[in-house]
N, C-alpha and C positions, 0 to 999 in steps of 0.2 A: 103941151106938146104946141099949140095953135103959135105960139108967142113966138117958140124954136122958128117953125120952119118959114115965119113970118121973119123974121131977121135974117135966116140964110138963102134969102132968097134973091138968088141970079148968081151965083157958087156953084162953082165944081165939083161933083159927086162922086165920091168912090162908093160899091159895093165889093165888100172881100168874099168870095167866094174859099171854104174853103180849098186848101192845097195839100191834097195825099204825098205829094211828093217829097223822099226823103232829103236831105239835106237845105230844106227850104226854112228860113228863119220863120221863125213865126213873128206874128205882127204887132206892132206895141199893143198892150191892155186898154181898151177905149173905158175910157172913167164913169159914162152916164149907161145908166140903162133900164127900160121899162118891158111890160107884156101887153099887146097889143090886144090881148083878147083875155074873156074869162076862164076861157080853159089853160091858160100858161101854155099856151102851145107856138104862139110868134112871138118868142124875142126882138126887141131892136137893141141895140149897144152904139150906141156914137160919141166923138170925140172931135178936135178943134186944137191947131195947132196957133204960136205965138201968128201966123199970118193968115189966119182964121179959115183955115182950107179943113173940110169937114172931113172927117171918117165914118161910114156905115158898115155894121154886120148886122148883116138878119139872122136870125137861129129862127127854121120852121120845124117843126113837122109834117113834114110832108108824102106823094108819094112819087114827086119827083120835080115836080116845078115848083117857083112858087113867082109871085109877079109885087114892082112896088109899085107905088107912086111920089110924085110930090110936086105939091101945089101950092100956087101962090094966096091961095080963097076957098082950100078946100073940096074943090069939085073937079070932075072928069077932064071938063072943057078948058084945053089951054096946060094941063099936067105933062109930065116927065114922069117917062113909066121904064121900069126897068122888069126883064124879063129873065131870071136863068132856070138852068135844070141840069137834069141830066141822064141821058138816053141812057135804054137799055143795055148798050154795049160797057157804058162807066164813060163814056166821053160826056165834057161841059160841054153847054153852050150858053149864052150869053147874049143881049139883047137890049139896047136900047131904042125906045122911039119918044 
């Protein structure tokens, strides 16, 4: 994984949030995946196209929110963080910092 993150430094990232809207086409299948925890509660899936645009999907058993970070050196300072979740009324929020 460390090699993957160092290779994709400086690329544009997308995080797919599930869409429960009828009539929306399913995103293309992602070829690579790994669990990020020993309990298999956090699954990261990813792929890239010919132009090296990366697509990510994060599947998490959670109580309503999740955060995910990208770092060229594996540390919090200087990392890019994505936060997303679902409010109690069902609306989705998504933030990049």
